[in-house]
C-alpha positions in Angstrom: -22.5 23.0 12.1 -20.2 21.1 9.7 -21.8 21.6 6.2 -18.9 22.3 4.0 -17.2 19.8 1.6 -13.8 20.0 -0.1 -14.1 19.6 -3.9 -11.6 18.9 -6.7 -12.6 19.9 -10.2 -11.5 17.7 -13.2 -8.5 16.2 -11.3 -7.9 15.0 -7.7 -4.9 17.4 -7.8 -7.1 20.5 -8.1 -8.0 20.6 -4.4 -8.2 23.2 -1.7 -11.7 24.6 -2.2 -14.5 24.3 0.3 -18.2 24.8 -0.8 -21.5 24.3 1.0 -22.7 20.8 0.7 -26.1 22.0 -0.7 -24.2 23.7 -3.6 -22.3 20.6 -4.7 -24.7 19.9 -7.6 -23.9 23.3 -9.2 -20.4 21.9 -10.1 -21.6 18.8 -11.9 -21.1 19.0 -15.6 -21.1 16.4 -18.4 -17.5 16.7 -19.3 -15.5 17.2 -16.1 -14.6 15.0 -13.2 -15.7 16.1 -9.8 -14.6 14.8 -6.4 -15.7 15.7 -2.9 -14.3 15.0 0.5 -15.5 12.1 2.6 -15.9 14.3 5.6 -17.8 17.5 6.3 -16.2 20.7 7.7 -17.1 23.8 9.7 -16.2 27.4 9.4 -12.9 26.8 11.2 -11.8 24.7 8.3 -12.9 27.4 5.9 -10.6 29.8 7.8 -7.7 27.3 7.8 -7.9 26.6 4.1 -8.0 30.3 3.2 -4.7 30.7 5.0 -2.9 27.6 3.9 -4.5 26.7 0.6 -4.9 23.1 1.7 -7.0 21.0 4.1 -4.3 18.3 4.7 -2.9 19.8 7.8 -6.2 20.6 9.4 -6.6 18.9 12.7 -10.0 20.2 13.8 -13.3 18.4 14.0 -14.8 16.6 11.1 -18.2 15.2 10.5 -19.5 12.6 8.1 -22.9 12.4 6.2 -22.5 9.2 4.3 -20.1 6.2 4.4 -18.8 5.1 1.0 -17.6 1.5 0.7 -15.3 1.5 -2.3 -14.9 -1.7 -4.3 -12.1 -1.1 -6.6 -11.9 -3.1 -9.9 -8.1 -3.1 -10.0 -7.0 -6.0 -12.2 -10.2 -8.0 -11.4 -12.8 -8.9 -14.0 -16.1 -6.9 -14.3 -18.0 -10.0 -13.1 -15.9 -10.5 -10.0 -16.1 -6.8 -9.1 -19.9 -6.9 -9.4 -20.1 -10.0 -7.2 -18.0 -8.3 -4.5 -20.4 -5.3 -4.5 -23.3 -7.7 -4.2 -21.6 -9.5 -1.2 -21.1 -6.2 0.6 -24.8 -5.2 0.2 -25.9 -8.7 1.3 -23.7 -8.5 4.4 -25.1 -5.1 5.3 -28.6 -6.6 5.0 -27.7 -9.7 7.1 -26.5 -7.3 9.8 -29.9 -5.6 10.2 -29.7 -2.9 7.5 -32.6 -2.8 5.1 -30.9 -3.0 1.7 -33.9 -1.4 0.0 -34.3 1.5 2.4 -30.8 2.3 3.6 -28.4 1.6 0.8 -27.7 3.1 -2.6 -25.2 1.3 -4.9 -23.2 3.3 -7.5 -21.2 2.2 -10.5 -18.1 4.4 -10.3 -17.1 4.1 -13.9 -14.8 1.1 -13.1 -15.8 -0.4 -9.8 -18.6 0.2 -7.3 -19.4 2.6 -4.4 -21.9 1.4 -1.8 -23.4 4.4 0.0 -24.8 4.1 3.6 -26.1 7.0 5.6 -24.2 7.8 8.8 -27.6 7.4 10.5 -27.1 3.7 10.2 -23.8 3.9 12.2 -24.0 7.0 14.4 -20.5 8.3 14.1 -20.0 11.5 16.1 -18.0 14.6 14.9 -14.4 14.7 16.2 -10.8 15.2 15.3 -10.1 11.5 15.2 -13.2 10.6 13.2 -11.2 9.5 10.1 -9.3 6.9 12.2 -12.5 5.7 13.9 -14.4 5.3 10.6 -11.5 3.5 8.9 -10.8 1.1 11.7 -14.5 0.4 12.3 -15.1 -0.4 8.6 -12.0 -2.7 8.7 -13.6 -4.4 11.7 -16.9 -4.9 10.0 -15.4 -6.2 6.7 -12.1 -7.9 7.7 -12.0 -10.3 4.6 -13.7 -8.1 2.0 -11.8 -6.2 -0.7 -12.8 -2.7 0.4 -10.4 0.2 -0.3 -10.2 2.0 3.1 -7.8 4.6 1.9 -10.8 6.8 1.1 -11.3 7.2 4.8 -8.0 8.9 5.4 -8.2 12.4 6.9 -8.2 14.1 3.5 -10.0 11.3 1.6 -12.1 12.2 -1.5 -14.4 10.3 -3.8 -16.0 10.8 -7.2 -19.4 12.6 -7.3 -22.3 10.9 -8.9 -23.2 11.8 -12.5 -19.6 12.9 -13.3 -17.3 11.3 -15.8 -14.6 8.8 -14.9 -11.8 9.7 -17.4 -10.1 6.4 -16.9 -13.0 4.5 -18.5 -15.0 7.3 -20.2 -18.1 6.2 -18.3 -20.1 8.1 -15.7 -20.6 7.4 -12.0 -24.2 6.4 -11.9 -26.7 5.4 -9.1 -28.3 2.0 -9.3 -31.2 0.4 -7.6 -30.5 -2.7 -5.5 -32.6 -4.7 -8.0 -30.4 -3.5 -10.8 -27.3 -4.4 -8.9 -28.5 -8.1 -8.9 -30.5 -8.1 -12.1 -28.1 -6.5 -14.6 -24.9 -7.8 -16.2 -21.7 -5.7 -16.1 -22.2 -4.9 -19.8 -25.7 -3.6 -19.1 -24.5 -1.4 -16.3 -21.7 0.0 -18.5 -24.2 0.7 -21.3 -26.3 2.8 -18.8 -23.1 4.5 -17.6 -22.4 5.9 -21.1 -24.6 8.9 -20.1 -25.4 10.8 -16.9 -28.4 9.4 -15.0 -29.9 12.6 -13.9 -33.4 11.2 -14.0 -32.7 8.6 -11.3 -35.3 8.8 -8.5 -33.4 9.1 -5.3 -35.1 8.1 -2.0 -34.5 9.4 1.4 -32.3 6.9 3.1 -33.3 5.5 6.5 -31.0 4.6 9.4 -31.4 3.9 13.1 -27.9 3.0 14.2 -28.4 -0.6 13.1 -24.6 -0.9 12.6 -23.5 0.9 15.8 -22.0 -2.3 17.3 -19.2 -2.0 14.7 -18.0 1.3 15.9 -14.8 0.8 17.9 -15.0 1.7 21.6 -11.4 3.1 21.6 -8.6 3.6 19.1 -4.9 2.7 19.3 -2.7 5.6 20.3 -0.9 5.5 16.9 -2.2 4.9 13.5 -0.5 2.0 11.7 1.0 2.7 8.2 0.2 -0.7 6.7 0.6 -4.4 7.4 3.9 -4.2 5.5 5.3 -1.8 8.2 5.2 -4.5 10.9 8.5 -6.0 11.7 7.7 -9.5 10.5 11.3 -10.8 10.7 11.8 -9.9 14.3 10.7 -12.8 16.6 7.9 -13.9 14.3 7.1 -16.8 16.7 5.9 -14.3 19.3 4.0 -12.3 16.6 2.2 -15.4 15.6 1.2 -16.1 19.2 -0.1 -12.6 19.5 -2.1 -12.8 16.3 -3.6 -16.2 17.1 -4.9 -15.0 20.5 -5.5 -17.2 23.5 -6.3 -20.8 22.6 -7.8 -22.9 25.3 -5.5 -25.6 26.5 -2.3 -23.5 26.0 -3.3 -20.0 27.2 -1.0 -19.8 30.2 2.1 -21.2 28.5 1.6 -18.9 25.5 1.0 -15.9 27.7 4.2 -16.5 29.6 6.3 -16.6 26.4 4.7 -13.3 25.2 5.2 -11.6 28.6 8.8 -12.8 28.7 9.4 -11.2 25.3 8.0 -7.9 26.6 10.3 -8.1 29.6 13.4 -8.8 27.5 12.6 -5.7 25.4 12.3 -3.4 28.4 8.5 -3.0 28.4 7.3 -1.8 31.9 4.9 -4.1 33.7 1.9 -1.7 33.5 2.2 -1.5 29.7 2.8 -5.3 29.4 -0.4 -5.8 31.4 -2.4 -3.5 29.1 -1.1 -5.3 26.0 -1.8 -8.7 27.5 -5.3 -7.6 28.4 -5.8 -6.7 24.7 -4.4 -10.1 23.6 -6.5 -11.9 26.2 -9.9 -10.6 24.9 -11.6 -11.6 28.2 -10.5 -15.2 27.8 -8.8 -15.3 31.2 -9.7 -13.1 34.1 -7.9 -9.8 34.4 -6.6 -10.9 37.8 -5.0 -13.9 36.2 -3.3 -11.8 33.5 -1.9 -9.4 36.1 -0.6 -12.4 38.1 1.1 -13.9 35.1 2.8 -10.6 34.3 4.0 -10.2 37.8 5.2 -13.8 37.9 7.2 -13.7 34.7 8.8 -10.3 35.5 9.7 -11.1 39.1 11.0 -14.6 38.2 12.9 -13.4 35.1 11.7 -16.3 32.9 13.4 -16.5 29.5 12.6 -18.8 26.7 15.0 -19.8 23.9 14.3 -21.0 20.4 14.5 -24.6 21.7 11.6 -24.1 24.1 8.7 -26.4 23.2 6.2 -23.6 22.6 8.6 -21.2 20.9 9.7 -24.1 18.6 6.2 -24.7 17.5 5.9 -21.2 16.1 9.5 -20.9 14.8 10.0 -19.2 11.4 13.2 -19.5 9.4 12.9 -15.9 8.3 13.5 -14.7 11.8 16.6 -12.5 12.2 17.7 -14.7 15.2 17.3 -17.9 13.3 20.6 -19.8 13.0 21.0 -22.9 10.8 22.6 -25.6 12.9 21.7 -28.6 10.8 21.8 -29.4 7.1 18.4 -31.1 7.5 16.8 -27.7 7.7 17.2 -27.5 4.0 15.7 -30.9 3.3 11.9 -31.0 3.2 9.5 -33.8 2.6 6.2 -33.5 0.7 4.3 -32.5 3.9 6.7 -29.7 4.7 6.6 -28.5 1.1 2.8 -28.6 1.1 2.9 -26.4 4.3 5.2 -24.0 2.5 2.9 -23.8 -0.5 -0.1 -23.3 1.7 1.6 -20.5 3.7 2.6 -18.7 0.5 -0.9 -19.0 -1.1 -2.8 -17.9 2.0 -0.5 -15.1 3.0 -2.0 -11.6 2.8 0.4 -9.7 0.7 -1.5 -6.4 0.7 0.9 -3.5 1.1 3.9 -5.7 0.3 3.7 -6.3 -3.5 4.3 -4.2 -6.6 1.8 -4.9 -9.4 3.6 -3.8 -12.5 0.8 -4.8 -14.9 -1.7 -2.8 -12.9 0.5 0.3 -12.9 1.2 0.0 -16.6 -2.4 -0.7 -17.5 -1.7 -4.2 -18.8 -4.8 -6.3 -18.0 -4.7 -9.8 -16.7 -0.9 -10.2 -16.7 1.0 -12.0 -14.0 3.9 -9.5 -13.3 3.6 -8.9 -9.6 6.8 -8.4 -7.6 6.6 -10.3 -4.3 8.6 -10.1 -1.1 11.8 -12.2 -1.5 12.4 -11.2 -5.1 15.4 -9.3 -6.5 14.5 -7.1 -9.5 17.2 -5.6 -11.8 16.6 -2.5 -13.9 19.4 -1.9 -16.4 19.8 0.4 -19.4 22.3 2.8 -21.0 23.1 6.3 -19.7 20.2 8.6 -20.4 17.5 5.9 -20.5 15.9 7.3 -17.3 16.5 4.2 -15.1 16.5 6.3 -11.9 13.2 8.0 -13.0 11.7 4.5 -13.5 12.8 3.3 -10.1 11.3 6.5 -8.5 8.1 6.1 -10.5 7.7 2.6 -9.2 8.5 3.6 -5.6 5.9 6.4 -5.8 3.1 4.3 -7.2 2.8 6.0 -10.6 -0.2 5.1 -12.7 1.7 4.9 -16.0 -1.4 4.3 -18.1 -3.7 7.0 -16.6 -1.1 9.6 -15.5 -1.8 9.6 -11.8 -0.6 8.2 -8.5 -2.0 4.8 -7.1 -1.8 5.0 -3.3 -2.5 1.3 -3.2 0.8 0.6 -5.0 2.9 2.6 -2.5 4.7 0.4 0.1 7.2 1.4 2.8 10.4 1.9 0.9 14.1 2.4 1.7 15.6 4.2 -1.3 19.4 4.2 -1.5 20.1 7.1 -3.8 23.8 6.8 -4.2 24.2 9.2 -7.1 21.8 12.1 -6.7 22.1 14.8 -3.9 19.3 14.6 -1.3 17.6 17.8 -2.4 17.6 16.8 -6.1 16.1 13.5 -5.2 13.4 15.1 -3.1 12.6 17.7 -5.8 12.2 15.0 -8.4 10.0 13.0 -6.1 7.8 16.2 -5.6 7.7 16.6 -9.4 6.6 13.0 -10.0 3.8 13.0 -7.4 2.5 16.5 -8.4 3.1 16.1 -12.2 4.8 19.5 -12.2 8.0 20.7 -13.8 11.3 21.6 -12.1 10.5 25.3 -12.4 6.9 24.9 -11.1 8.1 23.0 -8.0 10.9 25.3 -7.2 8.6 28.3 -7.4 6.1 27.0 -4.8 8.0 24.2 -3.1 6.5 24.7 0.4 2.9 24.8 -0.8 3.5 21.8 -3.1 5.2 19.8 -0.3 2.3 20.4 2.1 -0.2 19.3 -0.6 1.7 16.1 -1.5 3.5 15.2 1.7 1.3 12.1 2.2 2.3 10.8 -1.2 6.0 10.8 -0.1 5.7 9.7 3.5 6.1 6.0 2.8 9.7 6.5 1.6 12.9 7.2 3.3 16.1 8.0 1.5 19.8 7.2 2.3 22.5 9.0 0.4 25.8 7.5 1.7 27.2 4.6 -0.3 26.9 1.5 2.0 28.4 -1.9 2.3 26.2 -5.0 2.0 26.4 -5.4 5.7 25.1 -1.8 6.2 22.2 -2.4 3.9 21.3 -5.5 5.9 21.4 -3.5 9.1 19.2 -0.8 7.7 16.6 -3.4 6.6 16.6 -4.8 10.1 16.3 -1.4 11.7 13.6 0.1 9.4 11.7 -3.0 8.2 10.7 -1.7 4.8 8.7 -3.6 2.3 10.9 -2.6 -0.6 14.5 -1.5 -0.9 15.8 0.3 -4.1 19.6 0.4 -4.6 20.4 3.1 -7.2 22.8 2.1 -8.4 24.9 -1.0 -7.6 28.2 0.2 -8.9 28.3 2.6 -5.9 27.8 -0.2 -3.3 31.1 -0.8 -1.6 32.6 -4.3 -1.9 35.3 -6.1 0.2 38.9 -5.5 -1.0 39.2 -9.2 -2.0 36.4 -8.9 -4.5 38.1 -7.6 -7.7 37.0 -7.1 -11.3 33.7 -5.8 -12.7 32.1 -9.2 -13.0 33.1 -10.4 -9.5 31.8 -7.2 -7.9 28.5 -7.3 -9.7 28.2 -11.0 -8.8 29.0 -10.4 -5.2 26.5 -7.5 -4.9 23.7 -9.2 -6.9 23.8 -12.5 -5.1 24.1 -10.8 -1.7 21.1 -8.7 -2.4 19.2 -11.7 -3.7 19.9 -13.6 -0.5 19.0 -10.5 1.5 15.6 -10.3 -0.2 14.8 -13.9 0.6 16.0 -13.9 4.2 14.3 -10.6 5.0 11.2 -11.2 3.0 11.4 -7.9 1.2 11.5 -6.7 -2.4 14.9 -5.4 -3.6 15.3 -3.5 -6.8 18.8 -2.8 -8.0 19.6 -0.4 -10.8 22.6 -1.1 -13.1 24.3 0.1 -16.2 24.6 -2.0 -19.4 27.9 -3.7 -20.3 30.4 -1.9 -22.6 29.3 -4.2 -25.5 25.8 -2.8 -25.3 26.6 0.9 -24.4 26.2 2.0 -28.0 23.7 -0.7 -29.1 20.2 0.4 -29.7 18.9 -3.1 -29.0 19.0 -4.7 -25.5 18.4 -8.2 -24.4 18.5 -10.3 -21.2 22.3 -10.4 -21.2 22.9 -6.6 -21.6 23.5 -5.9 -18.0 26.9 -5.0 -16.7 28.5 -8.2 -15.3 26.2 -10.3 -17.5 25.6 -13.8 -16.2 25.7 -12.6 -12.6 22.7 -10.2 -12.9 20.3 -12.5 -14.7 21.2 -15.5 -12.5 20.6 -13.7 -9.3 17.5 -11.8 -10.3 13.9 -13.0 -10.3 12.9 -10.3 -12.7 15.0 -8.3 -15.1 13.8 -5.0 -16.7 15.5 -3.3 -19.5 15.0 0.4 -20.2 16.3 1.8 -23.4 16.4 5.3 -24.8 18.6 8.3 -25.4 19.1 11.3 -23.2 18.1 13.7 -26.0 14.8 11.9 -26.6 11.6 11.6 -24.5 10.8 8.2 -26.0 11.8 5.2 -23.8 11.2 1.5 -24.3 10.7 -0.8 -21.3 10.9 -4.6 -21.6 10.6 -7.3 -18.9 13.2 -9.8 -20.1 13.0 -12.3 -17.3 10.1 -13.2 -15.0 10.8 -16.4 -13.1 7.2 -17.1 -12.1 5.1 -15.0 -14.5 4.7 -13.3 -17.9 6.8 -11.0 -20.0 5.9 -7.7 -21.6 7.2 -4.7 -23.4 5.8 -1.1 -23.5 6.8 2.3 -24.8 7.1 5.1 -22.3 7.3 8.9 -22.5 9.6 10.9 -20.3 8.2 14.3 -19.3 9.7 17.3 -17.5 7.9 16.2 -14.3 10.0 13.0 -14.4 6.6 11.1 -14.3 6.8 8.5 -17.0 3.6 7.8 -19.1 2.8 4.7 -21.2 2.1 5.6 -24.8 
């Protein structure tokens, strides 16, 4: 029977210990954080963790006792966060779950946790349980802001009555009446102390939500929406996402099938994919007939085809401008562009600098299509800052924010691959060089998931080679560290012209590929000994600030841990400046 939980005392980093679920309360204190695993384990996991020191590589069966719906506060107001928790409970109630008998809300110290007993779902133990739970919750709450990362195989969450060091408040249980009747300030007042006298009730559940459990899982687990190749034939991707629409199902299906054929997908797999797209709209016999017809006839559809043209996107890698009128848009086209931008789901594709730095209610998000420049003198820790951003460092609270990690291509053109990797391990683990080198295998196994979203290239590329890598890998972010090592054509001579060529090329690349590009640069000679930086301090000044949507200056000396970070340019947002501390782990901390 699976009755063991993994715990982490005082920090999510202190993992690797399994205890019997019934003994969990013995580890609750009034001054230490305590986290437990989302899933329950058996004795086979106990044996595994005793040998490896970690549960991350365990592929055996897991069970689950309670489902935790995590409503993260992030940069939202307390009022909005509470409203979202209320919406979740109301939706559960409207789907047949008695909110007074089957739900316990918790204030987590910043956001809210909604606890539902597994009896309300009926998830069965298995080695793919984590995927089933995650995808089922996403199916049930497609438009709600629920953090599903807690459902990952090794997911953990905060235990009730323990302190949240970010806020200094305790995670406390609430009644449903309190969730609706109290203001956020009232809840925070209660959360200043443990609520050990709360009268828990035995939660009921009779598989009222069983219909949301997926019948089957895809064969591979998707990284994130950002990993999808959204610049490769986006017209077909849009047809796939829209599904069959009555009146155009046959025409649309034939274009999708033709796309599969052109990319070498065998007919049996094309039939399976079309069956999923079809969602029982057309008969299965009709789907098979369409697949056979398109494959046997060899139908091909160009960008000028009437259906393909209706879904055409200018960010497609196959899109070629043949008419100057493409760049001329009337008010209706401009309104459509604005609507597309404001309604696009950018989750997994943006970098929220303000959130990472603990700056509340500031508009400093980095969006796809933006070129960001980081410049500073030698010794200012520019590379460390770029790595910290790529690895989702919580500068204000000294941690890692998995929600801020996006698929990244890091062009490390100065450091050796092993040095780059060791520094990445130091940053995510918070350990020094000596500590990582002493136990590098164990530390890698523990923190591998924190690094898996990033790939590194060491060979100095040309602009064309960077473009080719973006098309091949489809990252959400590219970091070029640093631009002086990017090769330029022989006819581009002089420092200013080279910086201009690289910066403007990368800026166009960011827009055309809908990715974030961060370039790292030195300061100009005039500023190399100057303790004060400004917008025009970058090497090749004039070229950098004109091409970049955001410009970040990082100042400091190699012999000092004190660094100063300032956002000098933010084309569509606010500016800020903060002081940072460099530490032997290379993880920067806001001070």
